N, CA and C of each residue as an Amber inpcrd file, in Angstrom:
protein
   225
 101.3540000  54.1230000  68.2230000 101.3080000  52.6220000  68.7070000
 101.7380000  52.9460000  69.9990000 100.4750000  52.3000000  71.1750000
 100.5520000  52.3810000  72.4570000 101.5580000  51.2480000  73.2030000
 101.9410000  51.9200000  74.4530000 102.6800000  50.5330000  75.4860000
 102.1740000  49.7230000  75.7530000 102.8030000  48.1470000  75.2120000
 101.5390000  46.8250000  75.5720000 101.7680000  46.6940000  77.4880000
 102.9720000  48.0310000  77.5760000 102.9920000  47.2740000  79.0340000
 101.5560000  48.0330000  79.9850000 101.3460000  48.9490000  79.4040000
 100.2880000  49.9790000  79.9690000  99.1230000  49.7430000  79.8350000
  98.5530000  48.8140000  79.0540000  97.1780000  48.3420000  78.1510000
  97.0500000  47.5530000  79.3290000  95.6730000  48.2980000  80.2950000
  95.1190000  47.7310000  81.4050000  94.2370000  46.4020000  81.2670000
  93.6550000  46.5340000  79.7270000  92.7850000  45.3400000  79.6450000
  93.2140000  44.0720000  78.9710000  94.8530000  44.3970000  78.5090000
  94.9090000  42.7000000  78.3710000  95.8120000  41.6320000  79.1420000
  96.2920000  40.4960000  78.4720000  96.6610000  39.8360000  79.6760000
  97.9660000  40.0060000  80.0480000  98.5240000  39.4470000  81.1670000
 100.0630000  39.4990000  81.4050000 100.4910000  38.4040000  82.1480000
 101.6060000  38.6550000  82.1590000 102.9140000  37.1600000  82.9570000
 103.5000000  37.9640000  84.1110000 104.1650000  37.2420000  84.6790000
 104.8730000  37.5240000  85.5310000 105.7520000  36.4340000  85.0720000
 107.3050000  37.1560000  85.1520000 108.7060000  36.7460000  84.8880000
 109.2230000  36.4250000  86.1210000 110.1890000  35.5380000  85.6310000
 111.3700000  36.0210000  87.4680000 112.6660000  35.1770000  86.6510000
 113.6420000  35.8460000  87.0730000 115.2000000  34.9040000  86.2310000
 115.8150000  34.5180000  87.5200000 117.3960000  34.3690000  86.9850000
 117.7860000  33.1930000  88.1540000 118.3120000  34.1340000  89.1590000
 118.3350000  35.3160000  89.1040000 118.4480000  36.5220000  90.5920000
 117.7050000  36.7130000  91.1010000 116.2540000  36.2430000  90.8110000
 115.1270000  35.8100000  91.5000000 114.1170000  37.6450000  91.2500000
 114.7250000  38.3400000  90.2130000 114.0560000  39.4350000  89.6470000
 112.7940000  39.0370000  88.6940000 111.8910000  39.8850000  89.2910000
 110.2960000  39.4830000  88.6270000 110.2390000  40.3410000  87.3400000
 109.2210000  40.3080000  86.6810000 109.3360000  41.4650000  85.3980000
 107.3460000  41.2030000  85.0300000 107.0330000  42.5770000  84.0300000
 105.7640000  42.1450000  84.2350000 105.6630000  42.1130000  82.7000000
 105.2840000  41.4490000  82.2560000 105.4380000  40.9210000  80.4380000
 103.5990000  40.7300000  80.0700000 103.6700000  41.5090000  78.8000000
 102.7370000  40.7780000  78.1010000 103.0330000  39.6430000  77.5810000
 101.3890000  39.0060000  77.7600000 100.8790000  37.7300000  77.5380000
 101.4520000  37.2850000  76.0590000 101.1420000  38.2590000  75.3680000
 101.3140000  37.6510000  73.5900000 102.8780000  37.6190000  73.5370000
 103.8090000  38.1880000  74.3160000 104.9370000  38.4030000  73.9470000
 105.8390000  37.0450000  74.2040000 106.6290000  36.8510000  73.4820000
 107.7070000  35.4710000  74.1560000 108.7560000  35.7480000  75.4110000
 108.3310000  34.9460000  76.0810000 109.2940000  34.8370000  77.2660000
 111.1760000  35.0750000  76.9350000 111.8110000  35.9780000  77.4800000
 113.0490000  35.9100000  76.7760000 113.5710000  35.4260000  77.4970000
 115.3300000  34.7630000  76.7490000 115.7450000  33.9150000  77.5290000
 116.0260000  34.1550000  79.0210000 116.6110000  33.5730000  79.4200000
 116.4470000  33.2720000  80.9590000 115.9820000  33.6460000  81.8310000
 114.7270000  34.1190000  81.6480000 113.5880000  34.0850000  81.9760000
 112.5000000  32.7670000  82.3850000 111.1720000  32.7220000  83.2110000
 110.3450000  31.6270000  83.0970000 109.1350000  32.5610000  83.5630000
 107.9730000  31.8610000  83.1270000 106.7380000  32.7510000  83.7530000
 106.5030000  32.0150000  85.2490000 105.9670000  32.5120000  85.9120000
 105.5740000  31.7210000  87.3380000 104.2100000  31.9930000  87.8520000
 103.6250000  33.1320000  86.8840000 101.8270000  33.6290000  87.2930000
 101.6910000  34.3550000  85.9070000  99.8460000  34.3120000  85.5780000
  99.5700000  35.2030000  84.9760000  98.0930000  35.1060000  85.2440000
  97.8320000  36.7080000  84.2770000  96.3070000  36.8880000  84.8170000
  96.2880000  38.1410000  84.1580000  95.4070000  39.3260000  84.9070000
  95.5020000  40.3580000  84.2440000  96.6130000  41.2920000  84.9340000
  96.9680000  42.8770000  84.2050000  98.0320000  43.6490000  84.6570000
  97.6800000  43.5420000  86.6160000  96.7060000  43.8500000  87.2790000
  96.6550000  44.3130000  88.7320000  96.7310000  43.2290000  89.1940000
  96.5120000  41.8630000  88.5610000  96.7050000  40.8070000  89.3100000
  98.3160000  40.5640000  89.6010000  99.1300000  40.0910000  88.3840000
 100.1070000  40.1310000  88.0290000 100.9900000  40.9880000  88.8590000
 100.7690000  42.8090000  88.7670000 101.4230000  43.5630000  90.1690000
 101.0400000  43.4120000  91.5630000  99.9650000  42.6600000  91.8360000
 100.2040000  42.4590000  93.1540000 100.5100000  41.0250000  93.7920000
 101.2560000  40.2690000  92.3530000 101.6570000  38.6730000  92.6000000
 103.0700000  39.6390000  93.0200000 102.9860000  40.4050000  92.1530000
 105.0800000  40.7530000  91.9390000 105.3130000  41.6710000  93.6680000
 104.3660000  42.8850000  93.7520000 104.8860000  43.3620000  95.4370000
 104.4290000  42.1730000  95.8110000 103.7970000  41.1730000  96.2560000
 104.1270000  40.4720000  97.4120000 104.9970000  39.2110000  97.5990000
 105.5640000  38.8060000  95.9800000 107.0160000  38.0050000  95.9890000
 108.2730000  38.9080000  96.3600000 108.3050000  39.6030000  95.5540000
 109.3850000  40.0660000  95.9280000 109.8010000  41.3050000  96.4050000
 110.5070000  40.5750000  97.8200000 110.1850000  42.0290000  98.7010000
 111.5680000  42.1750000  99.4210000 112.3750000  41.9080000  98.3270000
 113.8800000  42.1560000  98.4300000 114.4330000  42.8230000  97.0020000
 114.4680000  44.0350000  96.8860000 114.7980000  44.0960000  95.2230000
 116.1520000  43.7160000  94.3610000 117.2410000  43.7710000  95.9940000
 118.4460000  43.2200000  95.3290000 118.4970000  42.0820000  94.6340000
 119.5860000  41.4870000  93.8030000 119.4760000  40.5100000  93.6220000
 119.9440000  39.6340000  94.1930000 119.1740000  38.2030000  93.6730000
 119.5740000  36.9500000  95.1160000 121.0450000  36.6680000  95.6210000
 121.7230000  36.8120000  94.7550000 122.6830000  36.1750000  94.9270000
 123.5140000  37.2360000  95.9270000 123.1790000  38.7490000  95.3900000
 123.7820000  39.6790000  96.2140000 122.5190000  39.4250000  97.8640000
 121.6740000  39.3490000  97.8820000 121.1240000  39.3960000  99.0280000
 121.7090000  38.0570000  99.8290000 121.9510000  36.5690000  99.0620000
 122.4910000  35.9970000 100.0630000 124.0680000  36.0820000 100.4580000
 124.8490000  36.7870000 100.1700000 125.7160000  37.1760000 100.1410000
 126.0080000  37.9320000 101.4940000 125.1450000  39.3810000 101.1730000
 124.4170000  40.0290000 102.9580000 124.1160000  39.2590000 104.2940000
 123.2100000  38.3290000 103.5290000 123.1770000  37.5990000 104.8570000
 123.7980000  37.1420000 105.5720000 125.2800000  36.5080000 104.7240000
 126.0230000  35.7560000 104.7020000 127.1680000  36.1520000 106.1930000
 127.4400000  37.7410000 105.1470000 128.2250000  38.7310000 105.8730000
 127.7150000  39.3840000 107.1090000 126.3070000  39.4600000 107.3910000
 125.6080000  40.0310000 108.1940000 125.4330000  39.1390000 109.6370000
 125.4820000  36.9530000 109.4130000 125.5650000  36.3810000 109.8640000
 126.7600000  36.1200000 110.4620000 127.7140000  36.1760000 109.6020000
 129.2190000  36.2060000 110.5490000 129.7620000  36.9400000 111.1550000
 129.1070000  38.4720000 111.1250000 129.6510000  39.9500000 112.0030000
 128.4260000  39.6050000 113.6230000 128.1820000  38.2430000 113.7450000
 127.3130000  38.3760000 115.0340000 127.7110000  36.9030000 115.4940000
 128.5250000  36.0870000 114.8140000 129.0340000  34.7300000 115.3160000
 130.1330000  35.2580000 115.7310000
């Protein structure tokens, strides 16, 4: 059995969770709890969407805390 995440000709969707983390997901698979679909097309388009939207790999809460700390150091 092949890996459904590597099938270039299959349909894919992009998922996002509450921490702002993205995932490439096969379109045929159910969306797991805690995730929601934000984009869907072919594999390459989904990867491009993730690359252009997920610019900070840190979970959103950690990213926000870092911004607050940095702002506090300047102020």
